[in-house]
C-alpha positions as CSV (number, residue, x, y, z in Angstrom):
1,X,-148.5,-75.0,94.0
2,X,-152.2,-75.5,93.8
3,X,-151.8,-79.3,94.1
4,X,-149.9,-78.8,97.4
5,X,-152.6,-76.4,98.7
6,X,-155.2,-79.0,97.8
7,X,-153.3,-81.7,99.7
8,X,-153.0,-79.5,102.7
9,X,-156.7,-78.7,102.6
10,X,-157.6,-82.4,102.4
11,X,-155.3,-83.1,105.4
12,X,-156.8,-80.3,107.4
13,X,-160.3,-81.5,106.6
14,X,-159.4,-85.0,107.7
15,X,-158.0,-83.6,110.9
16,X,-161.2,-81.6,111.5
17,X,-163.3,-84.7,110.8
18,X,-161.1,-86.7,113.3
19,X,-161.6,-84.0,115.9
20,X,-165.3,-84.0,115.3
21,X,-165.5,-87.8,115.7
22,X,-163.4,-87.7,118.9
23,X,-165.6,-84.9,120.3
24,X,-168.7,-86.9,119.4
25,X,-167.4,-90.0,121.0
26,X,-166.4,-88.2,124.2
27,X,-169.8,-86.5,124.4
28,X,-171.5,-89.9,123.9
29,X,-169.3,-91.6,126.6
30,X,-170.0,-88.7,129.0
31,X,-173.7,-88.9,128.4
32,X,-173.7,-92.7,128.9
33,X,-171.7,-92.4,132.1
34,X,-173.8,-89.6,133.5
35,X,-177.2,-90.8,132.5
36,X,-177.0,-94.6,132.1
37,X,-175.4,-95.0,135.6
38,X,-177.1,-92.1,137.3
39,X,-178.0,-93.0,140.9
40,X,-181.8,-92.8,141.0
41,X,-182.6,-95.1,144.0
42,X,-181.0,-95.4,147.4
43,X,-182.1,-98.5,149.3
44,X,-181.4,-98.9,153.1
45,X,-180.8,-102.6,154.0
46,X,-182.0,-102.3,157.6
47,X,-185.4,-102.1,159.2
48,X,-186.3,-99.0,161.3
49,X,-183.2,-97.1,160.1
50,X,-183.1,-94.2,157.7
51,X,-179.9,-92.9,156.1
52,X,-179.7,-89.4,154.5
53,X,-176.9,-88.8,152.0
54,X,-175.9,-85.3,151.2
55,X,-176.0,-85.3,147.4
56,X,-173.7,-82.2,147.4
57,X,-170.9,-84.3,149.0
58,X,-171.1,-87.3,146.6
59,X,-171.1,-88.1,143.0
60,X,-174.5,-88.9,141.4
61,X,-172.9,-91.5,139.1
62,X,-172.9,-95.1,140.3
63,X,-169.9,-96.0,138.2
64,X,-167.7,-93.4,139.9
65,X,-169.2,-93.6,143.4
66,X,-166.4,-93.9,146.0
67,X,-167.8,-95.5,149.2
68,X,-164.9,-94.9,151.6
69,X,-165.3,-91.1,151.6
70,X,-169.1,-91.3,152.3
71,X,-168.5,-94.1,154.8
72,X,-166.1,-91.9,156.8
73,X,-168.5,-89.0,156.7
74,X,-171.4,-91.0,158.0
75,X,-169.4,-92.6,160.8
76,X,-168.1,-89.2,161.9
77,X,-171.6,-87.8,162.0
78,X,-173.5,-90.7,163.6
79,X,-172.2,-92.3,166.7
80,X,-174.8,-95.0,166.6
81,X,-173.2,-96.4,163.4
82,X,-170.5,-99.0,163.9
83,X,-170.0,-99.3,160.2
84,X,-171.6,-98.7,156.8
85,X,-171.4,-100.9,153.8
86,X,-172.3,-100.0,150.2
87,X,-173.3,-102.2,147.3
88,X,-173.7,-101.0,143.7
89,X,-176.7,-102.5,141.9
90,X,-176.4,-101.4,138.3
91,X,-177.6,-99.5,136.6
92,X,-179.3,-97.0,139.0
93,X,-179.4,-98.3,142.6
94,X,-177.1,-97.8,145.6
95,X,-177.7,-100.1,148.5
96,X,-176.7,-98.8,151.9
97,X,-176.3,-101.3,154.8
98,X,-175.8,-99.5,158.2
99,X,-174.4,-101.6,161.0
100,X,-175.6,-100.2,164.3
101,X,-173.7,-100.2,167.6
102,X,-175.3,-102.7,170.1
103,X,-175.5,-101.7,173.8
104,X,-173.5,-104.2,175.9
105,X,-173.3,-102.7,179.4
106,X,-174.2,-99.8,181.6
107,X,-171.5,-97.8,183.3
108,X,-171.8,-95.8,186.5
109,X,-170.2,-92.3,186.4
110,X,-170.1,-89.2,188.6
111,X,-173.2,-87.8,186.8
112,X,-175.2,-91.0,186.3
113,X,-175.4,-94.1,184.3
114,X,-174.4,-94.3,180.6
115,X,-174.7,-97.1,178.0
116,X,-171.7,-98.5,176.2
117,X,-171.2,-100.7,173.2
118,X,-168.6,-103.4,173.1
119,X,-165.8,-101.0,172.0
120,X,-166.5,-98.6,174.9
121,X,-168.3,-95.9,172.9
122,X,-170.8,-94.0,175.0
123,X,-174.2,-94.3,173.3
124,X,-177.3,-92.0,173.7
125,X,-179.3,-92.4,176.9
126,X,-181.4,-95.6,177.0
127,X,-184.1,-97.0,179.4
128,X,-182.5,-100.5,179.1
129,X,-182.2,-101.9,182.6
130,X,-181.2,-105.5,181.9
131,X,-177.6,-104.8,180.8
132,X,-174.8,-105.6,183.2
133,X,-174.0,-102.6,185.5
134,X,-170.3,-101.8,185.3
135,X,-169.2,-100.2,188.6
136,X,-165.9,-98.4,188.3
137,X,-164.5,-95.1,189.6
138,X,-164.7,-92.9,186.5
139,X,-165.2,-89.2,186.0
140,X,-167.6,-87.4,183.8
141,X,-168.1,-88.9,180.3
142,X,-170.0,-87.6,177.3
143,X,-172.0,-89.1,174.5
144,X,-169.8,-90.3,171.6
145,X,-166.7,-90.6,173.9
146,X,-164.7,-93.8,173.7
147,X,-163.8,-95.3,177.1
148,X,-160.2,-96.6,177.1
149,X,-160.0,-97.9,180.7
150,X,-158.7,-101.6,180.3
151,X,-160.9,-102.8,183.2
152,X,-164.0,-101.5,181.5
153,X,-163.1,-102.8,178.1
154,X,-162.4,-106.2,179.5
155,X,-165.7,-106.1,181.4
156,X,-167.5,-105.3,178.1
157,X,-165.8,-108.2,176.4
158,X,-166.8,-110.5,179.2
159,X,-170.4,-109.2,179.1
160,X,-170.6,-109.8,175.3
161,X,-169.1,-113.3,175.6
162,X,-171.2,-114.5,178.5
163,X,-174.3,-112.2,178.3
164,X,-176.0,-114.3,175.7
165,X,-176.1,-117.3,178.0
166,X,-176.2,-115.8,181.5
167,X,-177.8,-112.8,183.1
168,X,-174.9,-110.7,184.5
169,X,-176.1,-108.2,187.1
170,X,-172.9,-106.3,187.7
171,X,-169.1,-106.3,187.0
172,X,-166.6,-104.4,189.2
173,X,-162.9,-104.4,190.2
174,X,-161.4,-106.4,192.9
175,X,-157.7,-106.9,194.1
176,X,-155.7,-105.0,191.5
177,X,-156.0,-106.6,188.0
178,X,-158.9,-108.8,189.1
179,X,-162.5,-108.3,188.1
180,X,-165.7,-109.8,189.5
181,X,-169.0,-110.4,187.7
182,X,-172.1,-111.4,189.6
183,X,-174.5,-113.9,188.1
184,X,-177.4,-114.5,190.4
185,X,-175.9,-115.3,193.8
186,X,-172.6,-116.4,192.3
187,X,-169.4,-114.2,192.0
188,X,-167.2,-114.9,189.0
189,X,-163.6,-113.8,189.3
190,X,-161.3,-113.3,186.3
191,X,-158.4,-111.0,185.2
192,X,-158.1,-108.1,182.9
193,X,-155.8,-109.9,180.4
194,X,-157.5,-113.3,180.1
195,X,-159.1,-114.5,176.9
196,X,-162.8,-114.0,177.6
197,X,-163.9,-116.6,175.1
198,X,-161.9,-119.2,177.1
199,X,-163.4,-118.0,180.4
200,X,-166.9,-118.0,178.9
201,X,-166.6,-121.6,177.8
202,X,-165.2,-122.8,181.1
203,X,-167.8,-120.8,183.0
204,X,-170.7,-122.2,181.0
205,X,-169.5,-125.8,181.5
206,X,-169.2,-125.3,185.3
207,X,-172.6,-123.6,185.7
208,X,-174.3,-126.3,183.6
209,X,-172.8,-129.0,185.8
210,X,-173.7,-127.2,189.0
211,X,-177.3,-126.7,187.8
212,X,-177.7,-130.3,187.1
213,X,-176.6,-131.1,190.6
214,X,-179.0,-128.5,191.9
215,X,-176.5,-126.3,193.8
216,X,-174.8,-123.2,192.6
217,X,-171.5,-122.1,194.3
218,X,-170.9,-118.8,196.0
219,X,-167.7,-118.1,194.1
220,X,-166.1,-119.4,190.9
221,X,-162.5,-118.2,190.6
222,X,-161.3,-118.4,187.0
223,X,-158.0,-116.5,187.5
224,X,-155.9,-119.7,187.7
225,X,-155.3,-122.7,185.3
226,X,-157.7,-124.8,187.4
227,X,-160.9,-123.0,188.6
228,X,-161.4,-122.7,192.3
229,X,-165.0,-123.1,193.4
230,X,-166.3,-122.1,196.9
231,X,-169.8,-122.9,198.3
């Protein structure tokens, strides 16, 4: 009987030792995870931009940091951000790369002129006067709103595609699905559903040739397979 009790005691002691070892390992792993990979530095990979992360809404451990949740939170709270990218630099650094929205055009509204990015998001007021002026009949809009009018979105795409090469003064609607952009003294006609990259390439080729000849046309109509030019 005493032998059986001794065997049981030894088994119980081994079980206790096993639990102690497991507990020690778990404590050590937790300590390593919480301290060795603790976020101590947050670097912002953009000049002139500051990003404030609410530590209460994120884990302080680089190993378990989930970027998508924080990304969505930052995008919802900051309309100037088009995107946010995160890079983990072990063992203690989180790199934040904000992608800012770029103004592409100015839109006339019932209450004044607002600035839009390429996706139609209304940005905070700006003193920028060199962006193309989009002249359309729209109602009141507010900061942070996304414009969905296909005419305006196509105008923004055109402004982005052409604006780096030419100075567009204005874009407006003409004859149903047609749009007209003014570059200097020349009107450029195109449609709402055309591929603006193709239009931009054709337009640049034409303008370059006319400048070499020393005479720019009054109208370049790009709504057809073959451009129609009027002097």
